[in-house]
C-alpha positions in Angstrom: 4.2 -19.7 -12.1 4.5 -19.2 -8.4 1.9 -19.1 -5.6 2.0 -17.5 -2.3 3.6 -18.6 1.0 1.5 -19.5 4.0 -0.2 -16.5 5.5 -2.5 -15.4 8.3 -4.3 -12.6 6.5 -6.8 -13.3 3.9 -7.4 -10.0 2.1 -6.3 -9.8 -1.5 -3.9 -7.0 -0.5 -2.1 -9.3 2.0 -2.2 -12.4 -0.3 -0.8 -10.6 -3.3 1.8 -8.6 -1.4 3.1 -11.9 0.2 3.2 -13.6 -3.2 4.9 -10.7 -4.8 7.5 -10.4 -2.0 8.2 -14.1 -2.1 9.7 -13.9 -5.6 10.9 -10.3 -5.9 14.6 -9.7 -6.6 16.4 -8.5 -4.5 14.2 -9.7 -1.6 11.9 -7.1 -0.1 12.3 -6.0 3.5 9.2 -6.4 5.8 8.7 -2.6 5.6 8.7 -2.7 1.8 6.3 -5.6 1.8 4.0 -3.6 4.1 4.2 -0.7 1.7 3.1 -3.0 -1.2 0.2 -4.3 1.0 -0.9 -0.8 1.8 -0.7 0.3 -1.8 -2.8 -2.7 -2.8 -5.3 -2.2 0.0 -6.0 1.3 -1.4 -7.4 -0.5 -4.5 -10.3 -1.7 -2.4 -10.2 -5.2 -4.0 -13.5 -7.2 -3.6 -13.8 -10.7 -2.1 -13.8 -13.6 -4.5 -11.9 -14.1 -7.7 -10.6 -10.8 -9.3 -11.8 -9.9 -12.8 -9.3 -8.8 -15.5 -9.7 -5.1 -14.8 -8.8 -5.6 -11.1 -5.8 -7.7 -12.0 -4.7 -5.0 -14.4 -5.1 -2.4 -11.5 -3.0 -4.6 -9.2 -0.2 -5.0 -11.8 -0.3 -1.2 -12.4 0.2 -0.7 -8.6 3.1 -3.2 -8.6 4.6 -1.4 -11.7 4.3 2.0 -9.8 6.0 0.5 -6.7 8.9 -0.7 -8.7 9.3 2.5 -10.7 9.3 4.6 -7.5 11.8 2.3 -5.8 14.0 1.9 -8.9 15.7 -1.2 -7.2 13.5 -4.3 -7.5 11.7 -6.4 -10.1 9.0 -9.0 -9.2 6.3 -11.1 -10.6 2.9 -9.9 -11.7 -0.6 -11.2 -10.8 -1.9 -13.6 -13.5 -5.1 -15.1 -11.9 -6.9 -15.4 -8.6 -9.6 -17.8 -7.5 -12.4 -17.6 -5.0 -10.5 -19.8 -2.5 -7.9 -17.0 -2.0 -5.1 -18.3 -4.2 -3.1 -15.9 -6.4 -0.9 -17.1 -9.3 2.0 -14.9 -10.0 4.4 -15.0 -13.0 7.3 -13.0 -14.2 6.8 -10.8 -17.3 9.9 -12.2 -18.9 9.5 -15.1 -21.3 13.0 -16.2 -20.4 11.8 -17.0 -16.9 13.9 -14.4 -15.2 12.7 -11.1 -13.6 12.9 -8.0 -15.7 15.0 -5.2 -14.4 13.1 -2.2 -13.2 14.3 -0.3 -16.3 15.8 -1.4 -19.6 14.5 -4.8 -20.5 16.2 -8.1 -19.4 
Protein backbone atom coordinates (compact mmCIF):
# COMPACT_ATOMS: atom_id res chain seq x y z
CA UNK A 1 0.00 0.00 0.00
CA UNK A 2 1.04 3.52 -0.60
CA UNK A 3 0.17 6.79 1.03
CA UNK A 4 0.21 10.28 -0.33
CA UNK A 5 3.03 12.77 -0.78
CA UNK A 6 3.29 15.96 1.25
CA UNK A 7 0.58 18.39 0.27
CA UNK A 8 -0.79 21.83 1.05
CA UNK A 9 -4.47 21.17 0.35
CA UNK A 10 -6.51 19.14 2.80
CA UNK A 11 -9.69 18.34 0.87
CA UNK A 12 -10.26 14.68 0.10
CA UNK A 13 -10.25 15.52 -3.61
CA UNK A 14 -6.74 17.00 -3.33
CA UNK A 15 -5.45 14.28 -0.99
CA UNK A 16 -6.70 11.40 -3.11
CA UNK A 17 -5.68 13.01 -6.43
CA UNK A 18 -2.14 13.50 -5.11
CA UNK A 19 -1.93 9.94 -3.81
CA UNK A 20 -3.31 8.57 -7.09
CA UNK A 21 -0.92 10.65 -9.22
CA UNK A 22 2.08 9.60 -7.12
CA UNK A 23 1.75 5.96 -8.20
CA UNK A 24 0.04 6.12 -11.59
CA UNK A 25 1.87 4.62 -14.56
CA UNK A 26 2.85 6.39 -16.74
CA UNK A 27 3.13 9.46 -14.49
CA UNK A 28 0.37 12.05 -14.71
CA UNK A 29 1.04 15.58 -15.86
CA UNK A 30 0.00 18.40 -13.52
CA UNK A 31 -2.94 19.07 -15.85
CA UNK A 32 -4.18 15.48 -15.61
CA UNK A 33 -3.73 15.49 -11.83
CA UNK A 34 -5.84 18.64 -11.72
CA UNK A 35 -8.49 16.89 -13.83
CA UNK A 36 -8.60 13.99 -11.35
CA UNK A 37 -8.89 16.47 -8.45
CA UNK A 38 -11.75 18.27 -10.22
CA UNK A 39 -13.56 14.99 -10.92
CA UNK A 40 -13.21 13.97 -7.27
CA UNK A 41 -14.32 17.38 -6.02
CA UNK A 42 -17.58 16.88 -7.92
CA UNK A 43 -18.31 13.95 -5.58
CA UNK A 44 -18.70 16.44 -2.69
CA UNK A 45 -16.79 14.25 -0.24
CA UNK A 46 -17.43 14.98 3.45
CA UNK A 47 -14.79 15.73 6.07
CA UNK A 48 -13.61 12.88 8.26
CA UNK A 49 -13.04 9.26 7.28
CA UNK A 50 -14.93 8.15 4.18
CA UNK A 51 -17.45 5.32 4.43
CA UNK A 52 -17.35 2.34 2.01
CA UNK A 53 -19.95 3.83 -0.34
CA UNK A 54 -17.89 7.03 -0.71
CA UNK A 55 -14.73 4.99 -1.30
CA UNK A 56 -16.59 3.06 -4.00
CA UNK A 57 -17.66 6.35 -5.62
CA UNK A 58 -14.06 7.61 -5.58
CA UNK A 59 -12.81 4.40 -7.19
CA UNK A 60 -15.58 4.60 -9.79
CA UNK A 61 -14.42 8.11 -10.65
CA UNK A 62 -10.82 6.89 -11.00
CA UNK A 63 -12.03 4.03 -13.22
CA UNK A 64 -13.92 6.50 -15.43
CA UNK A 65 -10.85 8.74 -15.69
CA UNK A 66 -8.66 5.83 -16.81
CA UNK A 67 -11.25 4.57 -19.29
CA UNK A 68 -11.64 8.04 -20.81
CA UNK A 69 -7.89 8.56 -21.08
CA UNK A 70 -7.11 5.00 -22.24
CA UNK A 71 -3.46 5.51 -21.32
CA UNK A 72 -2.83 5.14 -17.58
CA UNK A 73 -3.39 2.75 -14.70
CA UNK A 74 -3.16 3.72 -11.07
CA UNK A 75 -3.98 2.61 -7.56
CA UNK A 76 -7.39 2.70 -5.95
CA UNK A 77 -8.51 4.09 -2.62
CA UNK A 78 -8.63 1.46 0.12
CA UNK A 79 -9.19 3.42 3.33
CA UNK A 80 -9.12 6.90 4.79
CA UNK A 81 -8.95 8.20 8.32
CA UNK A 82 -10.11 11.32 10.09
CA UNK A 83 -6.57 12.74 10.13
CA UNK A 84 -6.59 13.10 6.34
CA UNK A 85 -4.59 10.04 5.35
CA UNK A 86 -5.58 8.00 2.28
CA UNK A 87 -4.29 4.46 1.73
CA UNK A 88 -4.04 3.46 -1.91
CA UNK A 89 -3.33 0.04 -3.42
CA UNK A 90 -3.19 -1.45 -6.87
CA UNK A 91 -6.00 -3.75 -7.88
CA UNK A 92 -3.50 -6.36 -9.03
CA UNK A 93 -2.56 -9.14 -6.67
CA UNK A 94 0.83 -9.33 -8.37
CA UNK A 95 1.66 -5.85 -7.06
CA UNK A 96 1.79 -4.31 -10.51
CA UNK A 97 -0.67 -1.84 -11.97
CA UNK A 98 -3.32 -3.22 -14.24
CA UNK A 99 -3.41 -1.91 -17.78
CA UNK A 100 -6.40 0.27 -18.58
CA UNK A 101 -7.82 -2.55 -20.66
CA UNK A 102 -7.22 -6.27 -20.82
CA UNK A 103 -5.95 -7.47 -17.44
CA UNK A 104 -2.30 -7.60 -16.45
